[in-house]
C-alpha positions as a Python dict, from the first residue, in 0.01 Angstrom:
ca = {
    (1, 'M'): (0, 0, 0),
    (2, 'K'): (-215, 38, -349),
    (3, 'L'): (-6, 206, -606),
    (4, 'L'): (-198, 413, -887),
    (5, 'N'): (-123, 432, -1249),
    (6, 'V'): (37, 769, -1270),
    (7, 'S'): (-35, 855, -1608),
    (8, 'S'): (-437, 802, -1516),
    (9, 'L'): (-357, 1031, -1181),
    (10, 'L'): (-203, 1284, -1413),
    (11, 'M'): (-550, 1292, -1667),
    (12, 'S'): (-779, 1259, -1386),
    (13, 'S'): (-633, 1601, -1221),
    (14, 'L'): (-643, 1763, -1549),
    (15, 'L'): (-1004, 1727, -1562),
    (16, 'C'): (-1068, 1807, -1230),
    (17, 'L'): (-895, 2133, -1270),
    (18, 'T'): (-1059, 2212, -1603),
    (19, 'A'): (-1388, 2132, -1438),
    (20, 'C'): (-1365, 2341, -1165),
    (21, 'G'): (-1243, 2628, -1352),
    (22, 'G'): (-866, 2596, -1259),
    (23, 'G'): (-772, 2811, -1580),
    (24, 'S'): (-943, 3121, -1473),
    (25, 'D'): (-865, 3346, -1204),
    (26, 'N'): (-974, 3234, -878),
    (27, 'T'): (-910, 3469, -588),
    (28, 'S'): (-1017, 3222, -338),
    (29, 'G'): (-723, 3062, -157),
    (30, 'E'): (-915, 2844, 22),
    (31, 'T'): (-1032, 2643, -331),
    (32, 'D'): (-668, 2614, -409),
    (33, 'T'): (-548, 2474, -147),
    (34, 'Q'): (-777, 2201, -119),
    (35, 'S'): (-728, 2126, -473),
    (36, 'E'): (-350, 2101, -418),
    (37, 'T'): (-412, 1843, -87),
    (38, 'D'): (-679, 1635, -321),
    (39, 'T'): (-385, 1601, -584),
    (40, 'Q'): (-113, 1477, -357),
    (41, 'T'): (-308, 1243, -195),
    (42, 'Q'): (-409, 1101, -517),
    (43, 'I'): (-51, 1017, -731),
    (44, 'D'): (164, 759, -614),
    (45, 'V'): (436, 661, -876),
    (46, 'D'): (681, 316, -865),
    (47, 'T'): (1020, 394, -927),
    (48, 'Q'): (1200, 118, -760),
    (49, 'A'): (1388, -120, -979),
    (50, 'P'): (1408, -443, -911),
    (51, 'V'): (1648, -630, -712),
    (52, 'L'): (1884, -869, -876),
    (53, 'T'): (2088, -1144, -694),
    (54, 'L'): (2362, -1383, -889),
    (55, 'N'): (2342, -1761, -783),
    (56, 'G'): (2708, -1821, -722),
    (57, 'E'): (3003, -1576, -776),
    (58, 'S'): (3004, -1260, -986),
    (59, 'A'): (3332, -1402, -1121),
    (60, 'I'): (3405, -1725, -1267),
    (61, 'E'): (3676, -1921, -1434),
    (62, 'L'): (3573, -2170, -1740),
    (63, 'S'): (3832, -2468, -1839),
    (64, 'F'): (3862, -2423, -2193),
    (65, 'G'): (3683, -2667, -2395),
    (66, 'S'): (3414, -2722, -2117),
    (67, 'D'): (3058, -2653, -2107),
    (68, 'Y'): (2962, -2327, -1956),
    (69, 'F'): (2648, -2390, -1672),
    (70, 'E'): (2454, -2113, -1618),
    (71, 'L'): (2406, -2036, -1270),
    (72, 'G'): (2123, -1782, -1324),
    (73, 'A'): (2042, -1519, -1091),
    (74, 'N'): (1683, -1419, -881),
    (75, 'A'): (1530, -1110, -929),
    (76, 'T'): (1233, -969, -703),
    (77, 'D'): (1030, -685, -747),
    (78, 'N'): (871, -443, -475),
    (79, 'I'): (537, -460, -655),
    (80, 'D'): (560, -740, -909),
    (81, 'G'): (758, -1002, -675),
    (82, 'S'): (956, -1291, -860),
    (83, 'I'): (1083, -1198, -1186),
    (84, 'D'): (1269, -1364, -1461),
    (85, 'P'): (1593, -1212, -1567),
    (86, 'V'): (1670, -1189, -1894),
    (87, 'I'): (1994, -1356, -1973),
    (88, 'T'): (2260, -1242, -2256),
    (89, 'N'): (2612, -1346, -2303),
    (90, 'N'): (2909, -1349, -2556),
    (91, 'I'): (3080, -1653, -2416),
    (92, 'D'): (3284, -1841, -2682),
    (93, 'D'): (3453, -2145, -2465),
    (94, 'T'): (3671, -2194, -2769),
    (95, 'Q'): (3880, -1903, -2717),
    (96, 'L'): (4051, -1796, -2412),
    (97, 'G'): (3923, -1441, -2309),
    (98, 'S'): (3711, -1274, -2071),
    (99, 'Y'): (3339, -1278, -2145),
    (100, 'S'): (3031, -1094, -1955),
    (101, 'V'): (2687, -1251, -1873),
    (102, 'L'): (2421, -998, -1839),
    (103, 'Y'): (2125, -1034, -1613),
    (104, 'T'): (1845, -780, -1666),
    (105, 'A'): (1526, -762, -1467),
    (106, 'T'): (1226, -537, -1570),
    (107, 'D'): (933, -470, -1361),
    (108, 'S'): (591, -403, -1497),
    (109, 'E'): (653, -32, -1449),
    (110, 'N'): (948, -83, -1672),
    (111, 'N'): (1220, -34, -1394),
    (112, 'K'): (1520, -219, -1463),
    (113, 'A'): (1798, -371, -1295),
    (114, 'S'): (2113, -543, -1433),
    (115, 'V'): (2391, -723, -1287),
    (116, 'V'): (2680, -867, -1490),
    (117, 'R'): (2885, -1187, -1418),
    (118, 'T'): (3219, -1190, -1565),
    (119, 'V'): (3321, -1586, -1727),
    (120, 'N'): (3693, -1590, -1782),
    (121, 'V'): (3783, -1858, -2022),
    (122, 'V'): (4120, -1989, -1895),
    (123, 'D'): (4375, -2302, -2008),
    (124, 'T'): (4439, -2471, -1664),
    (125, 'Q'): (4522, -2794, -1844),
    (126, 'N'): (4909, -2882, -1870),
    (127, 'P'): (5043, -3003, -2180),
    (128, 'E'): (5112, -3354, -2197),
    (129, 'L'): (5486, -3464, -2323),
    (130, 'S'): (5556, -3819, -2489),
    (131, 'L'): (5894, -3947, -2581),
    (132, 'N'): (5955, -4009, -2949),
    (133, 'G'): (6156, -4325, -2928),
    (134, 'D'): (6257, -4548, -2618),
    (135, 'S'): (6281, -4390, -2262),
    (136, 'I'): (6614, -4573, -2214),
    (137, 'I'): (6862, -4602, -2483),
    (138, 'T'): (7241, -4760, -2481),
    (139, 'L'): (7506, -4553, -2659),
    (140, 'E'): (7835, -4685, -2766),
    (141, 'V'): (8090, -4438, -2625),
    (142, 'N'): (8225, -4208, -2870),
    (143, 'S'): (7964, -4260, -3094),
    (144, 'E'): (7687, -3987, -3225),
    (145, 'Y'): (7365, -3931, -3043),
    (146, 'T'): (7082, -3826, -3259),
    (147, 'E'): (6836, -3669, -3082),
    (148, 'Q'): (6454, -3814, -3111),
    (149, 'G'): (6293, -3532, -2906),
    (150, 'A'): (5916, -3533, -2774),
    (151, 'T'): (5558, -3503, -2865),
    (152, 'V'): (5384, -3191, -2690),
    (153, 'T'): (5031, -3192, -2709),
    (154, 'D'): (4782, -2933, -2534),
    (155, 'N'): (4422, -2857, -2505),
    (156, 'Y'): (4449, -2544, -2635),
    (157, 'N'): (4794, -2442, -2798),
    (158, 'S'): (4945, -2640, -3109),
    (159, 'N'): (5283, -2634, -3226),
    (160, 'L'): (5423, -2631, -2869),
    (161, 'T'): (5815, -2747, -2864),
    (162, 'A'): (5952, -2919, -2598),
    (163, 'D'): (6258, -2792, -2428),
    (164, 'I'): (6571, -3043, -2406),
    (165, 'T'): (6842, -3036, -2103),
    (166, 'N'): (7095, -3238, -2068),
    (167, 'D'): (7421, -3360, -1952),
    (168, 'L'): (7560, -3595, -2215),
    (169, 'D'): (7909, -3671, -2266),
    (170, 'I'): (7939, -3945, -2515),
    (171, 'S'): (8284, -3954, -2458),
    (172, 'V'): (8275, -4047, -2111),
    (173, 'L'): (8109, -4371, -2027),
    (174, 'G'): (7784, -4298, -1762),
    (175, 'S'): (7428, -4282, -1720),
    (176, 'Y'): (7304, -3941, -1859),
    (177, 'T'): (6957, -3808, -1837),
    (178, 'V'): (6773, -3589, -2129),
    (179, 'T'): (6480, -3395, -1955),
    (180, 'Y'): (6204, -3259, -2159),
    (181, 'Q'): (5965, -2983, -2023),
    (182, 'A'): (5693, -2767, -2196),
    (183, 'I'): (5485, -2459, -2115),
    (184, 'D'): (5212, -2339, -2294),
    (185, 'A'): (5057, -1982, -2389),
    (186, 'S'): (4892, -2001, -2034),
    (187, 'S'): (5205, -2123, -1843),
    (188, 'N'): (5086, -2421, -1750),
    (189, 'S'): (5369, -2677, -1727),
    (190, 'A'): (5393, -2988, -1827),
    (191, 'N'): (5521, -3304, -1594),
    (192, 'A'): (5883, -3326, -1706),
    (193, 'I'): (5973, -3620, -1870),
    (194, 'T'): (6331, -3805, -1897),
    (195, 'R'): (6547, -4032, -2135),
    (196, 'T'): (6820, -4215, -1995),
    (197, 'I'): (7090, -4202, -2208),
    (198, 'N'): (7341, -4518, -2076),
    (199, 'V'): (7693, -4423, -2272),
    (200, 'V'): (7865, -4775, -2244),
    (201, 'D'): (8163, -4953, -2400),
    (202, 'T'): (8079, -5311, -2569),
    (203, 'Q'): (8348, -5298, -2774),
    (204, 'M'): (8644, -5514, -2685),
    (205, 'P'): (8986, -5420, -2715),
    (206, 'Q'): (9203, -5474, -3047),
    (207, 'I'): (9520, -5701, -2983),
    (208, 'M'): (9796, -5681, -3300),
    (209, 'F'): (10053, -5878, -3287),
    (210, 'N'): (10396, -5756, -3310),
    (211, 'G'): (10581, -6004, -3543),
    (212, 'E'): (10408, -6272, -3713),
    (213, 'A'): (10108, -6490, -3568),
    (214, 'I'): (10279, -6803, -3623),
    (215, 'I'): (10608, -6823, -3534),
    (216, 'T'): (10860, -7129, -3650),
    (217, 'L'): (11173, -7202, -3433),
    (218, 'D'): (11448, -7435, -3406),
    (219, 'V'): (11497, -7672, -3149),
    (220, 'L'): (11721, -7568, -2860),
    (221, 'S'): (11735, -7176, -3016),
    (222, 'E'): (11656, -6902, -2819),
    (223, 'Y'): (11337, -6688, -2824),
    (224, 'T'): (11243, -6358, -2732),
    (225, 'D'): (10861, -6298, -2739),
    (226, 'Q'): (10765, -6000, -2926),
    (227, 'G'): (10475, -5931, -2735),
    (228, 'V'): (10146, -5729, -2891),
    (229, 'T'): (9977, -5420, -2909),
    (230, 'V'): (9652, -5326, -2740),
    (231, 'T'): (9428, -5042, -2847),
    (232, 'D'): (9102, -4978, -2694),
    (233, 'N'): (8821, -4717, -2800),
    (234, 'Y'): (8805, -4606, -2480),
    (235, 'D'): (9070, -4672, -2229),
    (236, 'S'): (9391, -4550, -2297),
    (237, 'E'): (9604, -4773, -2120),
    (238, 'L'): (9530, -5176, -2068),
    (239, 'E'): (9756, -5428, -1938),
    (240, 'I'): (9827, -5751, -2089),
    (241, 'S'): (9819, -6109, -1951),
    (242, 'I'): (10024, -6372, -2139),
    (243, 'S'): (9980, -6722, -2066),
    (244, 'G'): (10142, -7030, -2228),
    (245, 'V'): (10452, -7230, -2182),
    (246, 'V'): (10693, -7286, -2478),
    (247, 'D'): (11023, -7554, -2421),
    (248, 'F'): (11235, -7479, -2666),
    (249, 'N'): (11411, -7818, -2595),
    (250, 'L'): (11136, -8039, -2711),
    (251, 'L'): (10972, -8039, -3043),
    (252, 'G'): (10572, -7946, -3037),
    (253, 'S'): (10345, -7683, -3143),
    (254, 'Y'): (10275, -7438, -2827),
    (255, 'T'): (10034, -7162, -2817),
    (256, 'V'): (10103, -6827, -2636),
    (257, 'T'): (9782, -6627, -2553),
    (258, 'Y'): (9732, -6284, -2506),
    (259, 'Q'): (9456, -6130, -2309),
    (260, 'S'): (9359, -5798, -2224),
    (261, 'V'): (9031, -5676, -2057),
    (262, 'D'): (8938, -5329, -2058),
    (263, 'S'): (8739, -5117, -1802),
    (264, 'S'): (8378, -5206, -1891),
    (265, 'E'): (8516, -5610, -1880),
    (266, 'N'): (8538, -5619, -2214),
    (267, 'T'): (8778, -5893, -2311),
    (268, 'A'): (9004, -6008, -2608),
    (269, 'S'): (9224, -6261, -2628),
    (270, 'R'): (9444, -6368, -2925),
    (271, 'T'): (9707, -6686, -2961),
    (272, 'R'): (10059, -6697, -3145),
    (273, 'T'): (10151, -7042, -3233),
    (274, 'I'): (10489, -7152, -3174),
    (275, 'N'): (10613, -7421, -3360),
    (276, 'V'): (10940, -7581, -3246),
    (277, 'V'): (11086, -7773, -3515),
    (278, 'D'): (11401, -7949, -3634),
    (279, 'T'): (11537, -7838, -3971),
    (280, 'Q'): (11917, -7923, -3883),
    (281, 'I'): (12040, -8232, -4082),
    (282, 'P'): (12201, -8521, -3929),
    (283, 'M'): (12598, -8534, -3957),
    (284, 'L'): (12775, -8870, -4062),
    (285, 'E'): (13118, -8919, -4015),
    (286, 'L'): (13273, -9246, -4154),
    (287, 'I'): (13450, -9501, -3903),
    (288, 'G'): (13738, -9587, -4020),
    (289, 'D'): (13890, -9526, -4414),
    (290, 'A'): (13680, -9343, -4676),
    (291, 'M'): (13867, -9601, -4911),
    (292, 'I'): (13928, -9969, -4823),
    (293, 'T'): (14129, -10239, -5029),
    (294, 'L'): (14009, -10601, -4986),
    (295, 'E'): (14134, -10916, -5106),
    (296, 'V'): (13888, -11079, -5328),
    (297, 'N'): (13681, -11363, -5155),
    (298, 'T'): (13799, -11280, -4813),
    (299, 'D'): (13560, -11135, -4572),
    (300, 'Y'): (13433, -10743, -4540),
    (301, 'T'): (13385, -10613, -4191),
    (302, 'E'): (13153, -10296, -4181),
    (303, 'Q'): (13315, -10041, -3939),
    (304, 'G'): (12966, -9800, -4015),
    (305, 'A'): (12900, -9439, -3954),
    (306, 'K'): (12858, -9201, -3669),
    (307, 'V'): (12560, -9004, -3671),
    (308, 'T'): (12542, -8700, -3485),
    (309, 'D'): (12199, -8488, -3462),
    (310, 'N'): (12106, -8181, -3289),
    (311, 'Y'): (11780, -8349, -3136),
    (312, 'D'): (11785, -8693, -3170),
    (313, 'A'): (12031, -8932, -2987),
    (314, 'N'): (12119, -9275, -3113),
    (315, 'L'): (12047, -9239, -3463),
    (316, 'I'): (12171, -9532, -3640),
    (317, 'A'): (12308, -9492, -4037),
    (318, 'D'): (12129, -9666, -4308),
    (319, 'I'): (12378, -9847, -4518),
    (320, 'T'): (12334, -9971, -4866),
    (321, 'S'): (12624, -10124, -5076),
    (322, 'D'): (12671, -10325, -5411),
    (323, 'L'): (12973, -10521, -5271),
    (324, 'D'): (13050, -10838, -5414),
    (325, 'T'): (13368, -10972, -5260),
    (326, 'S'): (13400, -11227, -5468),
    (327, 'I'): (13431, -11027, -5779),
    (328, 'V'): (13754, -10785, -5827),
    (329, 'G'): (13585, -10433, -5871),
    (330, 'S'): (13510, -10097, -5700),
    (331, 'Y'): (13213, -10099, -5480),
    (332, 'T'): (13060, -9808, -5310),
    (333, 'V'): (12886, -9827, -4934),
    (334, 'T'): (12626, -9568, -4903),
    (335, 'Y'): (12535, -9406, -4564),
    (336, 'Q'): (12260, -9255, -4491),
    (337, 'A'): (12047, -9093, -4179),
    (338, 'T'): (11711, -8955, -4129),
    (339, 'D'): (11626, -8777, -3785),
    (340, 'S'): (11277, -8810, -3647),
    (341, 'S'): (11187, -8462, -3825),
    (342, 'S'): (11271, -8644, -4167),
    (343, 'N'): (11568, -8459, -4188),
    (344, 'S'): (11841, -8649, -4412),
    (345, 'A'): (12191, -8624, -4375),
    (346, 'E'): (12419, -8558, -4649),
    (347, 'V'): (12506, -8907, -4832),
    (348, 'I'): (12840, -9013, -4752),
    (349, 'T'): (13016, -9309, -4913),
    (350, 'R'): (13298, -9566, -4871),
    (351, 'T'): (13500, -9698, -5174),
    (352, 'I'): (13587, -10091, -5149),
    (353, 'K'): (13825, -10192, -5387),
    (354, 'V'): (13819, -10568, -5406),
    (355, 'V'): (14137, -10679, -5561),
    (356, 'D'): (14378, -10975, -5632),
    (357, 'T'): (14696, -10945, -5539),
    (358, 'T'): (14756, -11312, -5474),
    (359, 'A'): (14934, -11519, -5749),
    (360, 'P'): (14810, -11829, -5851),
    (361, 'E'): (14946, -12152, -5696),
    (362, 'I'): (15063, -12428, -5910),
    (363, 'T'): (15121, -12764, -5782),
    (364, 'L'): (15341, -13001, -5996),
    (365, 'N'): (15206, -13339, -6085),
    (366, 'G'): (15473, -13547, -5965),
    (367, 'E'): (15828, -13507, -5854),
    (368, 'S'): (15999, -13201, -5909),
    (369, 'E'): (16318, -13351, -6000),
    (370, 'I'): (16301, -13653, -6272),
    (371, 'T'): (16560, -13852, -6424),
    (372, 'I'): (16533, -13986, -6774),
    (373, 'Y'): (16773, -14172, -6965),
    (374, 'E'): (16939, -14066, -7308),
    (375, 'G'): (16698, -14181, -7562),
    (376, 'D'): (16396, -14225, -7322),
    (377, 'I'): (16129, -14025, -7415),
    (378, 'Y'): (16015, -13744, -7171),
    (379, 'Q'): (15662, -13791, -7049),
    (380, 'E'): (15521, -13494, -6915),
    (381, 'L'): (15315, -13502, -6598),
    (382, 'G'): (15135, -13156, -6594),
    (383, 'A'): (15055, -12948, -6323),
    (384, 'L'): (14753, -12820, -6101),
    (385, 'V'): (14680, -12455, -6078),
    (386, 'S'): (14462, -12298, -5839),
    (387, 'D'): (14367, -11911, -5770),
    (388, 'N'): (14190, -11721, -5501),
    (389, 'S'): (13965, -11540, -5775),
    (390, 'G'): (13827, -11932, -5848),
    (391, 'E'): (13889, -11833, -6241),
    (392, 'E'): (14048, -12143, -6410),
    (393, 'L'): (14352, -12057, -6527),
    (394, 'M'): (14606, -12231, -6822),
    (395, 'I'): (14914, -12268, -6743),
    (396, 'Q'): (15206, -12234, -7017),
    (397, 'T'): (15458, -12499, -7009),
    (398, 'S'): (15804, -12456, -7201),
    (399, 'D'): (16136, -12689, -7174),
    (400, 'N'): (16449, -12719, -7338),
    (401, 'I'): (16474, -13114, -7282),
    (402, 'N'): (16700, -13303, -7543),
    (403, 'N'): (16660, -13657, -7475),
    (404, 'A'): (16940, -13775, -7648),
    (405, 'T'): (17202, -13588, -7465),
    (406, 'A'): (17300, -13649, -7095),
    (407, 'G'): (17220, -13299, -6919),
    (408, 'I'): (16994, -13138, -6676),
    (409, 'Y'): (16692, -12952, -6832),
    (410, 'T'): (16442, -12708, -6701),
    (411, 'V'): (16084, -12775, -6776),
    (412, 'T'): (15885, -12431, -6665),
    (413, 'Y'): (15521, -12401, -6584),
    (414, 'D'): (15389, -12019, -6615),
    (415, 'V'): (15051, -11917, -6508),
    (416, 'S'): (14884, -11543, -6480),
    (417, 'D'): (14557, -11453, -6341),
    (418, 'A'): (14321, -11189, -6418),
    (419, 'S'): (14475, -10916, -6237),
    (420, 'G'): (14821, -10976, -6389),
    (421, 'N'): (14968, -11204, -6080),
    (422, 'Q'): (15204, -11470, -6218),
    (423, 'T'): (15347, -11762, -6072),
    (424, 'S'): (15632, -11945, -6196),
    (425, 'I'): (15778, -12293, -6114),
    (426, 'T'): (16030, -12533, -6249),
    (427, 'R'): (16062, -12909, -6272),
    (428, 'T'): (16425, -13034, -6331),
    (429, 'V'): (16467, -13334, -6594),
    (430, 'T'): (16795, -13518, -6574),
    (431, 'V'): (16856, -13709, -6874),
    (432, 'A'): (17129, -13962, -6800),
    (433, 'V'): (17339, -14188, -6936),
    (434, 'D'): (17217, -14548, -6973),
    (435, 'L'): (17474, -14800, -6834),
    (436, 'A'): (17262, -15016, -6655),
    (437, 'P'): (17166, -15389, -6785),
    (438, 'E'): (16919, -15392, -7056),
    (439, 'I'): (16567, -15433, -6934),
    (440, 'T'): (16263, -15540, -7105),
    (441, 'L'): (15949, -15414, -7006),
    (442, 'N'): (15626, -15600, -6997),
    (443, 'G'): (15352, -15375, -7150),
    (444, 'E'): (15382, -15041, -7254),
    (445, 'V'): (15705, -14829, -7228),
    (446, 'Y'): (15504, -14538, -7121),
    (447, 'T'): (15243, -14523, -6887),
    (448, 'S'): (15051, -14229, -6745),
    (449, 'I'): (14892, -14199, -6394),
    (450, 'Y'): (14779, -13914, -6240),
    (451, 'L'): (14889, -13775, -5928),
    (452, 'G'): (14703, -13958, -5637),
    (453, 'D'): (14647, -14246, -5848),
}
């Protein structure tokens, strides 16, 4: 059906009424009725608005930061057919919120149709978490832990802070987890991330000596180990193992090792040195008398000295002396002994007195009894002297012979050695009366020969 323009129809009707005298009284009912019928037949107005149909949903969500893609709408009109709608919107995809897209379609008769699509700019993206520092941290027990945190990045919200939870106890060995979580203003939760904290003990126990680290002991003495004290940064009670053998009967340097292992297998070890030494000097004891008197030029038999030692057996004394048995005097024999540890005994001595107690020996030349006659001259035959000292001695000779008077006379021979030993012998000289015939000698009256000639 073809619709006429309403304004044209109205104008035609008015002209028709004027021309037909519609403004004056008309008593003719027939004429009025016919005129009304004609008017109704000629006026037909288009008041139907176009029909608008959205492409897609009437309410859609747009992710923050995404570009908005217009789906558009279809508009059809009963007269004009397909109409391009006018689209307006206030969408700001940089801000979360609810926005409207207005679709308006107007036909040629100015009939309008409109529809609204709601566009919700939303944040559906989870924040992202990244650890500051390493994901696995090894921490010494009883030390301090400094939280390095995590960085939160979000497509919309800035300055988000991670929520941190943990069960960390740095006083107890173990593996602990620090959990980081973040939620943005749109309640988007980040995927939780974790950091592992391994609380460990890498410190070895501390071993402290009770007493000295180096101990010197006399051989054959008794020793009680003083032990050690062990402390640890974590374990309160630790066992101590002791190894090493000390033979106190044998000189030497020995080690005693103390070892302790804590629950984390940290091993500590310290060694004590035990020096078994001999500091005692040998003891010397004379065999025989400390003073010996020895006749000059006799043999001396050394009796020696006995050496006893706390460690060394069969030690022999070293003997030194200036003894000269051929010379009267006082001599010293010195005894010394040194053991294998260079301990020297206190020196002891023996005094040797070389003496001369033997008187010289006098041997007369000729007979011990001689007879001469009155008037004869006594010819002294002399004597020989010997002494054990080997000294050359002078004999003192004295006599009271009176060869003019018959009688018995004595010649005395005296000698003294350097030690004051004296010897005295005599020779008897008889002066007899000469009653025999006179004999005239051939040759000298007196002649001398020596003993043995």
